[in-house]
KEMI-588590 format. One record per atom (N, C-alpha, C): x, y, z; residue in one letter. Coordinates in steps of 0.001 Angstrom, whole numbers, padded with zeros to 6 digits, always signed. Example, Ala and Ser with C-alpha at 12.3 -4.5 7.8 and 13.67 -1.06 7.14 Angstrom:
BEGIN
+013190-005690+007800A/+012300-004500+007800A/+013200-003300+007800A/+012850-002250+007080S/+013670-001060+007140S/+012900+000030+007870S/
This chain:
BEGIN
+116031+094850+094295M/+116005+094744+096048M/+116562+095582+097008M/+115335+096225+097605A/+115714+097167+098933A/+116449+096673+099876A/+117489+097169+100552A/+117788+096766+101895A/+116917+095985+102979A/+117208+095096+103377P/+116527+094773+104807P/+116502+096056+105506P/+115440+096454+106342W/+116055+097492+107366W/+114242+097047+108482W/+114205+097845+109606R/+113676+097655+110587R/+113006+099184+110817R/+111277+098570+111013P/+110521+100323+111140P/+110917+100644+112643P/+110703+102054+112880T/+110899+102665+114100T/+109382+102202+114789T/+108993+102381+115760R/+107493+102454+116940R/+106720+103905+115757R/+107380+104752+115705E/+106767+105896+115166E/+106262+105612+113791E/+106997+104936+112731Q/+106588+104532+111648Q/+105368+103207+111606Q/+105786+102713+112706L/+104637+101680+112733L/+103483+101868+112710L/+103413+102810+114083E/+102163+103747+114225E/+101538+104376+113068E/+102484+104986+112620A/+101698+106106+110882A/+101717+104520+109559A/+101824+103244+110501A/+101873+102349+108716A/+099912+102328+109262A/+099375+102282+110072Y/+098168+102057+110454Y/+096897+102823+109036Y/+096574+101274+108647G/+095391+101745+107374G/+096374+101907+106183G/+097650+101776+105992K/+097932+101649+104598K/+097862+100562+103581K/+097988+100187+102796R/+098590+099215+101662R/+099418+098571+101433R/+099749+097754+100871V/+100804+096975+100396V/+100596+096381+098633V/+101279+096512+098187R/+101129+096127+096663R/+101432+094678+096572R/+100452+094647+095619D/+099892+092989+095277D/+101668+092445+094770D/+101429+091188+094713V/+103434+090280+094124V/+101829+089440+093004V/+101656+090198+092245I/+100835+088805+091005I/+100751+089243+089477I/+100501+088289+089117A/+100722+088157+087233A/+099833+087162+086729A/+099166+087571+085653P/+098325+086163+084768P/+098932+084851+085282P/+097839+084053+085167D/+098540+082107+085164D/+099442+082075+086670D/+099769+082626+087443L/+099993+081660+088713L/+099870+080610+088724L/+101163+079994+088749R/+100666+078436+089551R/+099946+078585+091013R/+100418+079177+091618V/+099480+079722+093273V/+099627+081078+093406V/+098281+081579+093940L/+098296+082755+094451L/+098114+082870+096155L/+099167+083440+096905F/+098800+083479+098228F/+098178+084077+098279F/+097109+084072+099478C/+095958+085886+100357C/+096186+085043+101318C/+096714+086372+101692G/+096714+086801+103477G/+095475+087251+103993G/+095058+087409+105241I/+093909+088268+105854I/+094159+089643+105530I/+094895+090513+106061N/+095417+091749+105950N/+096808+092073+105939N/+096996+093064+105546P/+098704+093482+106237P/+098726+093971+107833P/+099855+093826+108434G/+100028+094239+109996G/+100863+095265+109869G/+100632+095831+110919L/+101655+097395+110858L/+103177+097236+110303L/+103594+095993+110654Y/+104782+095849+110354Y/+105080+095633+108701Y/+104439+094358+108373T/+104227+094540+106975T/+104331+095687+105770T/+103238+096466+106430A/+102761+098002+105391A/+103864+098626+106066A/+104735+098702+106957A/+105540+099779+107634A/+106546+099680+106228A/+106991+098136+106261I/+108223+098088+105142I/+107890+098179+103579I/+106405+097767+103497G/+105563+097643+102070G/+105883+096430+101502G/+106435+095080+102579H/+106156+093630+101863H/+106072+093016+102572H/+105490+091969+101955H/+104031+090760+102621H/+104547+089896+104089H/+104144+089509+104764F/+104623+088681+105709F/+106074+089013+106605F/+106365+090237+106751G/+106856+090953+107125G/+107332+091003+108206G/+106693+090914+109271R/+107110+090730+110445R/+107990+089610+110991R/+108903+089802+111896P/+109625+089016+111993P/+109308+087934+113075P/+109151+086548+112449G/+108554+085617+113478G/+107317+084951+112817G/+106744+085611+111719N/+106247+085508+110862N/+106947+084002+110120N/+105915+082855+109756R/+106626+081737+109549R/+106135+081456+107722R/+105562+082422+106907F/+105508+082341+105955F/+106702+081809+104696F/+107946+082910+105070W/+108608+082398+103740W/+109650+081342+104664W/+109186+080630+105902T/+110375+079616+106264T/+109582+078337+105741T/+107922+078074+106221V/+107935+077385+105379V/+107665+076962+103735V/+107447+078174+103009L/+107694+078131+101666L/+108905+077729+101115L/+109616+077748+101889H/+111152+077269+101704H/+111266+075579+101850H/+110683+075354+103022A/+110497+073867+103605A/+109959+072941+103070A/+108536+073505+102747S/+107789+072674+101563S/+107920+072359+099916S/+109587+073492+099891G/+109330+072664+098364G/+109220+074427+097134G/+108621+075248+097776F/+108366+076013+096360F/+109419+076944+096445F/+110154+077372+097127T/+111333+078000+096871T/+112939+076993+097526T/+113554+077493+096438D/+114811+076635+096781D/+115985+077329+097587D/+115544+078060+098549R/+116353+078816+099595R/+115187+079780+100290R/+115441+080570+101240L/+114948+081229+102295L/+114718+082748+101904L/+113703+082875+101218L/+113543+084333+100947L/+113432+085289+102138L/+113650+086466+101999S/+113941+087678+102650S/+112074+088373+102119S/+111321+088781+103019P/+110339+089791+102261P/+110659+090818+101620P/+111374+091414+101717F/+112083+092270+100566F/+112571+091595+099259F/+112653+090320+099332E/+112684+089669+097915E/+111392+088878+097030E/+110296+089395+097658E/+109191+088991+097570E/+109126+088845+095738E/+109446+089942+094987R/+109149+089790+093180R/+110032+088769+092616R/+110956+088127+093744A/+111445+086892+093278A/+110232+085831+092749A/+109645+085523+093834L/+108402+085057+093793L/+107778+084610+092190L/+107292+085713+091464L/+106858+085873+090148L/+107306+084808+089207L/+108767+084855+089483D/+109426+083828+088499D/+109137+082397+088586D/+108514+082299+089924L/+108331+080624+090375L/+106972+080713+090206L/+106145+080920+089541G/+105096+081204+089407G/+104157+081575+090544G/+104510+082006+091330L/+103711+082349+092922L/+103564+084105+092828L/+102703+084160+093661G/+102390+085810+094279G/+101619+085953+095644G/+101441+086829+095937V/+100682+087133+096833V/+099608+088331+097026V/+098339+088164+097862T/+097476+089125+097894T/+096826+089252+099544T/+095887+090109+099322N/+095484+089927+101026N/+093794+089964+100329N/+093291+089315+101544I/+091497+089369+101080I/+091117+091081+101735I/+091623+091822+102618V/+091306+093288+102581V/+093009+093483+102853V/+093006+094806+102347N/+094474+095070+101945N/+094250+096993+102605N/+093898+096611+103906T/+094396+097761+104807T/+095155+097417+105878T/+095967+098128+106817A/+096698+097569+107859A/+096113+098084+108920A/+096491+096759+109631T/+096024+096995+111243T/+096751+096579+112605T/+096456+096393+113191R/+097004+096180+114131R/+096848+094790+114270R/+095513+094199+114337V/+095530+092909+114359V/+094176+092460+113686V/+094138+091159+112713A/+093295+090775+112082A/+091931+091187+112801A/+092028+090477+113561E/+090757+090913+114656E/+089616+092090+114624E/+090529+093061+114152E/+090077+094428+113713E/+088918+094774+112322E/+089357+093797+111884L/+088563+093985+110890L/+086743+093417+110500L/+085844+094404+110559T/+084642+094226+110553T/+084255+092742+109431T/+083419+092258+109354L/+082528+091333+108864L/+082132+091917+107201L/+081730+093119+107339D/+081321+093662+106190D/+082766+094109+105605D/+083973+094004+106496E/+085088+094438+105232E/+085258+093750+105244E/+085472+092105+105941L/+085913+090526+104935L/+085247+090319+103953L/+083921+090793+104092R/+082990+090509+102580R/+083122+090801+101542R/+083252+092252+101725R/+083600+092869+100459R/+085215+092364+100237R/+086034+092523+100711G/+087317+091809+100286G/+087013+090707+099666G/+086579+089425+100132A/+086405+088488+099787A/+085359+088880+098151A/+084791+089428+097822R/+084056+089952+096569R/+085002+090278+095539R/+086154+091310+096504A/+087100+091754+095856A/+088532+090988+095014A/+088500+089841+095805L/+089340+088571+095411L/+088750+087741+094835L/+087587+087682+094359E/+087135+086830+093478E/+087393+087339+091844E/+086814+088626+091926R/+087018+089625+091002R/+088693+089792+090077R/+089666+089583+091724K/+091164+089423+091036K/+091488+088387+090574K/+090846+087350+091101V/+091422+085804+090705V/+090308+085625+089588V/+089691+086124+089172L/+088885+085684+087666L/+089595+086826+086442L/+090343+087349+087275L/+091144+088549+086138L/+092660+088031+086193L/+093090+087497+087197Y/+094324+087036+086952Y/+095068+085506+086341Y/+093687+085010+086848R/+093168+083167+086866R/+094693+082167+087486R/+095133+082535+088524P/+095931+081738+088848P/+095407+080367+088947P/+096330+079284+089475R/+096005+077779+089232R/+095082+077444+090236R/+095786+077591+091571A/+095489+077789+092778A/+095569+079058+093307A/+094311+079562+094579L/+094121+080345+095475L/+094467+079547+096985L/+095479+080082+097544A/+095546+079528+098511A/+095845+080765+099977A/+094278+080416+100764V/+094003+081583+101664V/+094864+080885+102791V/+094783+081555+103688L/+096299+081885+105229L/+095299+082318+105781L/+094172+081433+106694G/+093848+081713+107361G/+092137+081599+107456G/+092092+080533+108479L/+090857+080167+108489L/+089218+080797+109175L/+089548+081362+109605G/+088501+082158+110629G/+088398+083181+109434G/+089314+084012+109129A/+088974+084832+107827A/+087961+083971+107134A/+088318+082898+106371Y/+088155+082328+105221Y/+086568+082218+105256Y/+085970+082008+106750R/+084976+081169+107069R/+084132+082638+107099R/+084661+083496+108069M/+084062+084869+108034M/+083375+085830+106219M/+084503+085567+105685A/+084694+086505+104343A/+083996+085711+103795A/+083945+084539+103023F/+083159+083790+102279F/+082009+082960+102588F/+081638+083096+103805G/+080268+082732+104265G/+079955+081242+104585G/+081413+080571+104945R/+081497+079130+104571R/+081853+078503+105840R/+081432+078776+107178P/+081448+078340+108438P/+081938+077370+109042P/+081408+076017+108254K/+082231+075062+107916K/+083325+074355+107499K/+084006+075988+106725A/+085396+075325+105614A/+086366+074331+106606A/+087320+073582+106688R/+088190+072840+107005R/+089302+073627+106125R/+090627+073238+107224V/+091683+073427+106066V/+091978+072458+105054V/+092302+072755+104147G/+092548+071980+102852G/+092405+072261+101249G/+091843+071471+100237E/+091683+072037+099479E/+090223+072332+099279E/+089259+072969+098820Q/+087959+073408+098985Q/+087155+072552+097915Q/+085771+072413+097774T/+085215+071755+096999T/+084755+073272+095891T/+084632+074386+096751E/+084423+075414+095834E/+085733+075604+094590E/+085083+076427+093549T/+086018+077047+092616T/+085769+078408+092951T/+086707+079560+092240I/+086913+080548+091536I/+086589+080460+090282I/+085940+080487+089471G/+086339+080326+087626G/+086745+078854+087736G/+088462+078914+087368S/+089159+077822+086787S/+090005+077661+087886S/+089704+078406+088908T/+090841+078371+090006T/+090730+077885+091684T/+091483+076207+091544R/+091132+075639+092828R/+091466+076428+094302R/+090282+076355+094902V/+090813+076684+096501V/+091218+075863+097345V/+092728+076222+098108W/+093037+075943+099454W/+092612+076452+100273W/+092514+076152+101975L/+092524+077129+102604L/+093802+076571+103954L/+094160+077545+103915L/+095830+076879+104966L/+095474+077641+106100L/+096513+077145+107425P/+096169+077999+108526P/+097360+079755+108110P/+097289+080380+109403N/+097431+081194+109185N/+098889+081512+109568N/+100123+081929+108568P/+101153+081973+109228P/+102037+082580+110358P/+100974+083214+111217S/+101805+084282+112034S/+102319+083283+113107S/+103154+083578+114141G/+103816+083096+114884G/+102038+082823+116337G/+101454+083406+115952R/+099980+083440+116914R/+099502+082175+116491R/+099550+081636+115550T/+098663+080627+114894T/+099506+079311+115708T/+099431+078951+117296A/+100344+078011+117909A/+099515+076514+117549A/+098112+076364+117092S/+097581+075085+116965S/+098375+074351+115572S/+099217+074898+114989Y/+099926+074364+113697Y/+101070+074701+113887Y/+102031+073474+114252Q/+103025+073435+114517Q/+103937+073810+112733Q/+104844+073833+112919M/+105974+073987+111569M/+106071+072636+110738M/+106361+071710+111488D/+106000+070474+110585D/+104623+070025+110344D/+103236+070557+110836A/+102036+070511+109902A/+101996+071279+109238A/+102470+072347+109009F/+102355+073778+108547F/+103268+072793+106837F/+103989+073080+107296T/+105255+072654+106179T/+104320+071313+105476T/+103814+070140+105968H/+103160+069400+105461H/+101515+069541+104483H/+101254+070378+105371L/+099873+070917+104258L/+100489+072198+103239L/+101381+072917+102841L/+101752+073316+101767L/+102459+072140+100873L/+102930+071422+101942G/+103558+070369+100654G/+102636+069352+099665G/+101103+069357+100286E/+100464+068707+100128E/+099854+069710+098815E/+099518+070664+098862L/+099196+072109+097782L/+100543+071858+096849L/+101685+071876+097266R/+102618+071680+095938R/+102430+070468+095038R/+102443+069442+095783A/+102229+068245+095118A/+101137+068060+094012A/+099797+069102+094427S/+098640+068919+093577S/+099159+069540+092290S/+100049+070908+092547D/+100108+071813+091499D/+099667+071145+090311D/+100188+070253+089993A/+099873+069531+088472A/+098785+069127+088293A/+098137+069133+089174C/+096589+068405+088452C/+095366+069552+088865C/+096126+070814+088490V/+095213+072002+088731V/+094632+072803+087637V/+095052+072552+086204S/+095595+073073+085133S/+094498+073038+084488S/+093406+071943+084625E/+092344+071766+083924E/+091806+072561+083382E/+091463+072930+081865A/+091020+074489+081393A/+089348+074261+081912A/+088782+075597+081779I/+087266+075743+081716I/+087367+076991+080738I/+086221+076985+079952T/+086188+078387+079101T/+085938+079405+079803T/+086148+080546+079041G/+085495+081776+079886G/+084231+081625+080471G/+083227+081481+079576S/+081830+081257+079612S/+081383+080641+080983S/+082562+079637+081638Q/+082208+079049+082833Q/+083058+080045+083867Q/+083765+080859+083814R/+084118+081249+084620R/+083451+082493+086104R/+083013+081572+086615T/+082277+082073+087824T/+082328+080868+088956T/+082236+081442+089868S/+082361+080734+091424S/+081281+079512+091320S/+081840+078291+091186H/+080939+077097+091436H/+081432+075657+092580H/+080819+075231+092435R/+080692+073923+092721R/+081179+072631+092318R/+082535+072003+092483R/+082730+070999+091312R/+081575+070073+092105R/+081642+068942+090829P/+080810+067613+091394P/+082175+066869+092127P/
């Protein structure tokens, strides 16, 4: 693990448009999916890297990890059957800079990735971005009726500190519900059925 460090202003500016490597492997319990990397995350090269982002704190508080991990320890998630990706893997100052076309192209790429790696659950962190990217304007937080192949889809709040509508207790509760459901999301679907569909 690289020692934690903070980027300079110049490094932050230079991070615009950069990509961050997925933390991913086949058959994960949960693949967490952010909207896109911010400049801080892209500068250090580790997901949810900006100080104040609540992802790592809530992951621990909800019981997914037995201790609070640093973004620089993100590869340790794989040993727990967890991973991280993004809808769009291009760094911007704020997610609102992404166009509808970028989000929709990102959603199609994400679907292909999920079909390839077959996580038991995909947890998308960002209500508005999910609604736009997947063309589901009425989607609500929680488990969705749609699946991607055999992968169940959960919609969760953006862990950014800017998402004040979901306080830590509520956010932790939502991730706890996802974690509690994990044992129930492993039913097999044959390869011929691995296309997006709606569960009855």
